[in-house]
ZADO-529295 format. One record per residue (C-alpha): residue in one letter; residue number from 0; x, y, z. Coordinates in Angstrom, 3 decimals. Layout:
REM residues N
<atom r="A" k="NUM" xx="X" yy="Y" zz="Z"/>
...
This chain:
REM residues 103
<atom r="X" k="0" xx="-0.077" yy="-0.201" zz="-0.168"/>
<atom r="X" k="1" xx="1.081" yy="3.564" zz="-0.606"/>
<atom r="X" k="2" xx="2.586" yy="6.174" zz="1.719"/>
<atom r="X" k="3" xx="2.551" yy="9.707" zz="1.447"/>
<atom r="X" k="4" xx="5.540" yy="11.525" zz="2.762"/>
<atom r="X" k="5" xx="5.828" yy="15.575" zz="4.122"/>
<atom r="X" k="6" xx="8.396" yy="16.920" zz="2.798"/>
<atom r="X" k="7" xx="8.977" yy="20.506" zz="4.193"/>
<atom r="X" k="8" xx="11.643" yy="23.065" zz="4.720"/>
<atom r="X" k="9" xx="12.498" yy="22.489" zz="0.873"/>
<atom r="X" k="10" xx="14.445" yy="26.053" zz="-1.291"/>
<atom r="X" k="11" xx="11.813" yy="27.410" zz="-3.775"/>
<atom r="X" k="12" xx="14.709" yy="26.386" zz="-6.311"/>
<atom r="X" k="13" xx="14.386" yy="22.646" zz="-5.552"/>
<atom r="X" k="14" xx="12.321" yy="20.720" zz="-8.409"/>
<atom r="X" k="15" xx="10.087" yy="18.230" zz="-8.907"/>
<atom r="X" k="16" xx="12.796" yy="16.137" zz="-10.716"/>
<atom r="X" k="17" xx="15.556" yy="16.651" zz="-8.109"/>
<atom r="X" k="18" xx="12.574" yy="15.701" zz="-5.173"/>
<atom r="X" k="19" xx="11.870" yy="12.367" zz="-7.193"/>
<atom r="X" k="20" xx="15.385" yy="11.393" zz="-7.825"/>
<atom r="X" k="21" xx="16.653" yy="12.045" zz="-3.902"/>
<atom r="X" k="22" xx="13.282" yy="9.837" zz="-2.755"/>
<atom r="X" k="23" xx="13.786" yy="6.681" zz="-5.802"/>
<atom r="X" k="24" xx="17.601" yy="6.103" zz="-3.946"/>
<atom r="X" k="25" xx="15.127" yy="4.489" zz="-1.492"/>
<atom r="X" k="26" xx="12.198" yy="3.015" zz="-3.291"/>
<atom r="X" k="27" xx="10.157" yy="3.335" zz="-5.939"/>
<atom r="X" k="28" xx="8.566" yy="6.596" zz="-6.263"/>
<atom r="X" k="29" xx="4.596" yy="7.035" zz="-7.572"/>
<atom r="X" k="30" xx="4.207" yy="10.927" zz="-7.099"/>
<atom r="X" k="31" xx="5.227" yy="13.641" zz="-6.393"/>
<atom r="X" k="32" xx="3.917" yy="16.420" zz="-5.723"/>
<atom r="X" k="33" xx="5.747" yy="20.471" zz="-4.692"/>
<atom r="X" k="34" xx="2.816" yy="23.028" zz="-3.675"/>
<atom r="X" k="35" xx="2.690" yy="26.446" zz="-5.065"/>
<atom r="X" k="36" xx="1.037" yy="29.521" zz="-4.244"/>
<atom r="X" k="37" xx="-2.243" yy="29.543" zz="-6.473"/>
<atom r="X" k="38" xx="-1.544" yy="33.648" zz="-7.297"/>
<atom r="X" k="39" xx="1.962" yy="34.154" zz="-7.891"/>
<atom r="X" k="40" xx="3.010" yy="30.404" zz="-8.844"/>
<atom r="X" k="41" xx="5.863" yy="30.771" zz="-6.440"/>
<atom r="X" k="42" xx="7.296" yy="28.046" zz="-4.222"/>
<atom r="X" k="43" xx="5.327" yy="27.074" zz="-1.424"/>
<atom r="X" k="44" xx="8.299" yy="25.443" zz="0.465"/>
<atom r="X" k="45" xx="6.630" yy="22.146" zz="1.531"/>
<atom r="X" k="46" xx="5.824" yy="19.035" zz="-0.840"/>
<atom r="X" k="47" xx="4.234" yy="15.288" zz="-0.500"/>
<atom r="X" k="48" xx="5.787" yy="11.936" zz="-1.980"/>
<atom r="X" k="49" xx="4.035" yy="9.156" zz="-2.687"/>
<atom r="X" k="50" xx="5.460" yy="5.686" zz="-2.602"/>
<atom r="X" k="51" xx="5.647" yy="2.680" zz="-1.602"/>
<atom r="X" k="52" xx="5.409" yy="1.319" zz="2.190"/>
<atom r="X" k="53" xx="8.948" yy="-0.153" zz="2.880"/>
<atom r="X" k="54" xx="10.532" yy="2.642" zz="0.424"/>
<atom r="X" k="55" xx="9.095" yy="5.436" zz="2.553"/>
<atom r="X" k="56" xx="10.139" yy="4.426" zz="5.908"/>
<atom r="X" k="57" xx="13.482" yy="4.086" zz="4.608"/>
<atom r="X" k="58" xx="13.613" yy="7.517" zz="2.861"/>
<atom r="X" k="59" xx="11.908" yy="8.856" zz="5.958"/>
<atom r="X" k="60" xx="14.502" yy="7.699" zz="8.185"/>
<atom r="X" k="61" xx="17.224" yy="8.758" zz="5.622"/>
<atom r="X" k="62" xx="16.136" yy="12.103" zz="4.245"/>
<atom r="X" k="63" xx="14.593" yy="13.333" zz="7.685"/>
<atom r="X" k="64" xx="17.373" yy="16.429" zz="8.714"/>
<atom r="X" k="65" xx="19.252" yy="15.614" zz="5.344"/>
<atom r="X" k="66" xx="20.702" yy="19.217" zz="3.655"/>
<atom r="X" k="67" xx="19.404" yy="19.892" zz="-0.205"/>
<atom r="X" k="68" xx="19.678" yy="23.859" zz="-1.541"/>
<atom r="X" k="69" xx="20.774" yy="25.173" zz="1.821"/>
<atom r="X" k="70" xx="17.812" yy="23.226" zz="3.937"/>
<atom r="X" k="71" xx="17.512" yy="20.819" zz="5.888"/>
<atom r="X" k="72" xx="14.541" yy="18.893" zz="5.179"/>
<atom r="X" k="73" xx="11.658" yy="18.038" zz="6.858"/>
<atom r="X" k="74" xx="10.618" yy="14.609" zz="5.772"/>
<atom r="X" k="75" xx="7.519" yy="12.459" zz="7.918"/>
<atom r="X" k="76" xx="4.617" yy="10.654" zz="7.102"/>
<atom r="X" k="77" xx="1.922" yy="13.344" zz="5.636"/>
<atom r="X" k="78" xx="-1.369" yy="13.295" zz="8.415"/>
<atom r="X" k="79" xx="-4.964" yy="13.624" zz="7.133"/>
<atom r="X" k="80" xx="-6.247" yy="16.757" zz="6.911"/>
<atom r="X" k="81" xx="-9.200" yy="17.640" zz="9.649"/>
<atom r="X" k="82" xx="-12.319" yy="17.603" zz="8.575"/>
<atom r="X" k="83" xx="-13.540" yy="21.020" zz="7.795"/>
<atom r="X" k="84" xx="-10.878" yy="22.438" zz="5.129"/>
<atom r="X" k="85" xx="-8.743" yy="23.854" zz="7.880"/>
<atom r="X" k="86" xx="-10.766" yy="25.890" zz="9.667"/>
<atom r="X" k="87" xx="-12.006" yy="26.323" zz="13.107"/>
<atom r="X" k="88" xx="-14.931" yy="28.389" zz="14.757"/>
<atom r="X" k="89" xx="-14.012" yy="30.145" zz="17.457"/>
<atom r="X" k="90" xx="-15.921" yy="32.352" zz="19.913"/>
<atom r="X" k="91" xx="-17.270" yy="35.952" zz="19.212"/>
<atom r="X" k="92" xx="-15.630" yy="38.553" zz="20.225"/>
<atom r="X" k="93" xx="-17.426" yy="41.857" zz="21.050"/>
<atom r="X" k="94" xx="-19.203" yy="44.219" zz="18.278"/>
<atom r="X" k="95" xx="-17.458" yy="47.282" zz="20.025"/>
<atom r="X" k="96" xx="-19.198" yy="50.430" zz="21.411"/>
<atom r="X" k="97" xx="-22.373" yy="51.580" zz="20.950"/>
<atom r="X" k="98" xx="-23.394" yy="55.156" zz="20.245"/>
<atom r="X" k="99" xx="-21.914" yy="57.706" zz="21.839"/>
<atom r="X" k="100" xx="-23.629" yy="60.777" zz="20.601"/>
<atom r="X" k="101" xx="-22.698" yy="64.023" zz="19.056"/>
<atom r="X" k="102" xx="-19.416" yy="65.129" zz="20.780"/>
């Protein structure tokens, strides 16, 4: 069964192909997805790699804190997103003062 891996602290210059080659040293890579800002197109500094379970375990152990393009990677098993899209309902604050007259 494939495992999804979180890869963080990426330099904006790192390419999907570079990440694929790095992870392929540890097993067969299914997908590499480096996230970019939808408006600017710039790297968001993280992404995901999907690969076979045994390769994923080896890659996480070997590549966490590895120096790539001047940055130490953060590599661990991806955690599923929480339901609700990440928005949290917060307590409503006060609405502010009322009418103060014409002073």
